[in-house]
N, C-alpha and C positions, 0 to 999 in steps of 0.2 A: 323851284320846288324845295320844300324843306327836307332836310335829311332825316329828321325824327319826327314822329307823330306821337303825341302823348294822348292816349285814349282815357277819357274820364267818364265813368258811369255815374249817374246821379238820379235819386229817387226821393222826392219829398224832403230834401235837406238842402234847400237853396241857400240858407244862411252858411252852412258848412261849405257848400260849393263855392260860394264867394271868397271864403278864406283860402280855400285851396287854390283858386285861380290867382289870388294875389301872390301866393308862394311860388306857383309855377311861372308866373310872368317875371318874377325876380331871378329866375335861374340864369346862371352864367353859361350860356350856350348860344351859338351864333346862327343856328338853323334848325328851328323847331316850330311846330304848330300845335295847338291844343284842340282836340276834337271832343266836345261834350255831348254825350248821348243823355239828354234831359228828359225823364220820363214821369215827372211829378203829376200826381192827381190833385195836389194842393199847392198853389202858388201864391203865398202872401205877397201882396203888392210891393211892399217895402223891400223884401228879399229879392223878388224878381227884378225890381228896378236896379238893385245893386249889381246883380249878375249881368244884366243887359248892358249896364254901364262898363263893366269890365270887358264884356264882349265886343266893345268898340275897338279894342286892340286888334289890329289886323292878324295877329297870330292866333286868334281864338275863333273857332267855328262852333256855333251853338245850334245843335240839332234837337228838335222836339219830337218825341214819340209818345204814344200810349205805353203802359208798362210792357217791356219785352221779356222780363226775366233776366237773371244774371248773364248766361251765355248768350242769349239773343241780343242783349245790349252790347256786349263785348264784340260780337260778330258784326253788328250794324256799325259800330265805331271803326272797326278795321276796314270795312268795305268803303267807308267814306273817306278814310285817311290817305294822304298823298305821299308820306314818307317812305323811306326804305327800311326804317327801324321803327317798330311799335313799342312804346313804353306804356305800361298800364298802372292806373291808380284810381281808387274810388273816392267819392266826395267826402267820406268820413275819415280820410287818411291825409297825411301831409308829408312832403319830402323833408328829410332830416338835415339836409344841406343844400347850398345854392349850387353845388356841382352834381346834384343827383342825376340829372340827365346825362351829363358828361361821363360820370362814373359808369353808367349803364353802357353807354356807347363804346367806352374804351375796351370792354371785354370782347368786342366783336372785331378787334384787330386780327384775331385769329379766325379765319373763315370756317374752321371746323366747329366753332361754338354755335350751337343751333338755338339757344335760348338761356336766359339768366333769371334767377330770382335773387332778390336781395334780402337783407335781414329786416325783421319786424321789431320795432321797439315799442314796448308798452309802458314799462316802469323802469326807465334808465337803461343803462348799457350792460349790466351784469346778465350772465346766462341764468334764466330764472327756473331751470329744471331741477327736480330733486336728484336726478342722475344725469349730470351734464355730459359725461362720456357716452352714454347711450343716446343722448340727443345728437351729439356730434356724429356718431356712427350711423344713425338712422335718418338724418335730415333728408326730407323729401325723397322718401324711398317708399316701396310698396311691401306690405306684408304678404303672407301666403294667400290670403283672400283677395289680394289686389286692392286693398284699402290703403289710401295714401296716409303715411306718417309724416307729419309736417315739421315740427321742431324748427320753425323758421326764425326763432329768436336766439339760435345758437351762434357761435362765433368762428366757425371753421370754414374755409374756402375749399370746396371739393366738388367734384363731379356728382351729379345726382340723377335720379330717375324721373323726376317730375318737376313741374313748375306751378307756382301759385298764380292766381288771377290778379293779384295786386303786387306792386313793386316788382314787376316782371317786364322783361324786354325780349322781343322775338323779332328777328328779321323778316321782312316781307317774303324773302325766298323760302324761308322755313314753312310759312303758312301756304305758300303756293304749292309746295311739295307735299305737305302732310295734311292740309285741310284745316278747318277752324274747330270750334268746340261744339259738341253735340248739345242740342237744346232740349233734350227729352228728359232732363232731370232737374229738380228744384234745388238740389244741393250737390256739392262735390262735382261741379261742372268742369273742373280743370283737368282731371285724370284722362278724359276721353282723348284729348290731343297727345298726352304724354304716352298713352298706350300705343298710339300710332307711330309716334316718333321712335319709341324704343324698338318697335317691330321692324321699322324701315330704315333706320339710320345705319351708316357705315361704321365699322369698328373704331375708326379714329375720330368719329364725331361724338359730341357730348352736350349735355345740358349742365349748367353750372350754378352753384350756390355761392354768392359773393357777399360776405358779411360786411364789407366796406360800403355797399350801396344800401343805405339805410332809410327806412320809412317809419313814420310815427303813426301808430293806430290810435285814433281818438276814441277810446271807449266810452267817453262821456257824451258823445254826440247822440241825441235822441234819434231812434230809429236805426242807428249804426249797429253793426254786428247783430242783426235782427234775430238770428236763431237763438240768441241768449235769452230772448223773452218768450220763447215757445214753452208749451208744455211738454212733458216727456213723450207722450204718444204722438203728438204732432211731429216732433223731431224724428221719432222712430219711423214713422211713415215716410219721411223724406228719405231717410237712409234706405229703407225698403225699396223705394221707387228707384233710387240710383243703382242699387244692386241688380234689380231685375231688368232695368232699361239699358244700363251701360255695361256693368261687369259681365252680365250674362251674354250680351252681345259680343264682346271682345274675347271672353274666355269661356265659351259655352261648356266645354268638357270639364274644366275646373269647377265651374258653377254647380253643374249637376252633381259631380262626384262629392263635393264638399257642402252640398245644400244644408244639411242639418247644422253644420258649423256656422253657417251664416245667420241662422236664427239666434243661436246663442251669442254670436258676436254682436248683433244688433242690441240684444238685451244688455249685455255687458258694456257696450259702448255708451248707450244711452244712460245707463246708471252712472257710469263714470262722468258723463257730461252733466247730469243732474247734480252730482257732488261737487264737481270742480268748476263748471263753466256757467250753469244756468243762473240767470238773474231773476227768474220767475220764482225759484225756490231759494229763498235767502236764509230761512232759519233751519236749525237742526231738525226740528219737528216736521217741517215742510219737506225737507229733503228725505227724511226717513219714510215719510208717507208716500212720496213720490217713488222711491226706490221700491218699497213694497208693492206698490200698484203696478209698477212696470214688471216685476217678477211674476205676478199673478195674471197680468193682462197680455203678456207678449204672445202666447200661443193662440188664444182666441182672436186677438187682433190680427195676427199673421194670416190666419185662415180667412178672416173677413177681407183683408187687403188682397189676398190671392183671388177671392171671388171678384172683387172690383176690378182687378187687373185683367182677369179673364174676359169679363164683360167688355171692358174698354178695348182690348185687342180684337174681340169679335166685331166690335162696332167700327173701330177706327183702323184696324191693322197694326202692324209692327211700327214702332217709332223710327224716324229718319235718323240716319247717322252720317258722319263725315261731311258736313256742309263745306262748300267750297268758296274760296276767297272771291272768285270772279262771278259768283251767282248774283242775280239781281234782287233776290229777296231771301228772307229767312223764314223757316217754318213757323216761328212764333211771331212774326211781325206783321200785324194787320195795318191797313192804311192809318196814317197818323190821325189821332182824334183831335189834336190841336193843329189848326192850320199854321202853316209857316208864317212867322212874324214878318211883317214888312219892315223895311229899314226905318230907323228912328228919324226924327226930324233933321238930325245932322247927316243923315244918309250913311252912317257909319256901322250900324248893327245890321248884320245879315243873318237871317235864320234859314236854315236849310232842312230839307227832309230827304230821306232816301226812298225812291220809289219802291213800292211793294211788289 
C-alpha cells in the first residue's frame, strides 16, 4: 500500500491534467499513488488519449464521474485513496519542486500536526501583498465573521487556523476523526473542516502553514480559477450561500447577532474582488460600473436570495454537514454518467468508479 495518496480534481482541463500528471510522476518519492477524480463534460480525443497513456503508470488511478463540485470531488478522491497521508492539488496547478510530496510528508514527523498547507506561487517568490506583515500575521486565519483570510503567498512558517484545498496535506487519521468537507456550498468549501478541527483538537495539536512546500498556480489555464470569470452578482450569491449554509450552521449565535454585518461584508468583499481579482471586469470603466451596480443591487439581491433559500429549505430541508470518510456515497455524487473505461489494448489502463 502506498504511504501517500495525491488527490487530483480535474474538470474540462485534460490538457492541463496531462501536464500535472507528468510533474507528479517525476516526484522523488518511493511510495505514492495519484488518484484522479476526472469530471469532464468535454473530453477532446487527443487530450484524453494523452491522459490515458499517462494512466498506464501503475501509480495512477483514473476515476471518472459526472461533475461533483469542489468538495464532492475532494471527498470522492479521499474515499478512493489507499494512503495514510492525503496530498491535494488541482489540475490547473503544478508542484514547484521534485520533492513536493516529500516536503509535505516531512511535516508529519510530529504526530501533533493535523494538516499542512504550503505556499502558492503566482508571479515569482516575492511576497506580493501591499502589507507583507499583515499577510504574515493573518495567513490562513478567520476574521470575526468566520471568513477565511488566505494570504497563502506569504513566506512565514507558522501555526494557522485553516487549510486550503490545494497544496495541502492531511493524514487519514485527521479525517477519520473530524470528517470531510461539507458539500453544501459552491465556494469556500475548505473552512467547514477547519471549523471542526479547531473546535475538537487538543491544545497541543495544530495546523501548519509551510512556505517551503510550494505550488505553482497556473492562472493562464483556460477554466482555471473559474470564479475570476464570474460577474459580481454571481460571485456574491456564492458567498451568500456559503454564509447561510456553512457559517450559520457552525456559528449560529454569531451569525444571527452579526447578520447585518454579513450583508455589508458581502458587498465590500465583492467590490474588492471586482477591483483586484475579476478577469471579467478588465477596464476601469467596467470595474467602476460593476462596483456601482453592486452597491445599488446588494440589498434587493439579498432579499431575493433569502426568498430562494427559504423555498429551498422548505422543499429539501436543511443541508447535510460533516460527511464521513467511511461513507459509501456523497450527498452530491450521483451514479457516474460515464461508464468506467475498460482496460486499453495493452491491459494497462484501469478506470474505476466509486459506488454511489
